C-alpha angles and dihedrals in degrees: 000000000000098000096046143022122249113215117190116195140180095224140000094275092064094081090056090046091050092057095033094235134126094213141016138164093005093309128105135199093239092062089044088056094055113114092223139009114253110175091183088065094036094236134123133034125227107224118174089153138341132205121191149115123300103268090235090058096096093165092050093232097148089211136119128314086027103044116171118249142225111210121195120193105213091186087068096034093062090066095064137068123262090256091052090048092051089048091052092051088050090049091055095044088053090054088050093050091053092046093050090051089054092251093296114107097153107138088008100071097115092044093050094047091047092051091046089054092050092048092046090054091050091049093047091050089050092050092047090050088054090048090239097128129071116258 
């Protein structure tokens, strides 16, 4: 995970706490604290995972010291099957692959997908090692 940071949280607020911010990327900690998402009231945010720039990376460089992050909300993960959990990790690593290629993967599609698969496998192994995935 050299090009990005993996943040594993217990609930959707942990990514805000990790960066010590109350909002980032159009999301805020108050909505993350909502017990359920109710779009009719405009509250709550569903966050299974999130991939984005470090909120301090104002120039969107995606380079140290402002590496982008993949956040995984284990509070939500535990509700899903192992297959769904693995799919969610792959979903986030695909987002990271696109971000690291500056949103341009034309002529790099196989490379980006291959890297996302490798990174997903590393993350899944890490989560298994921490006993955070279903058996």
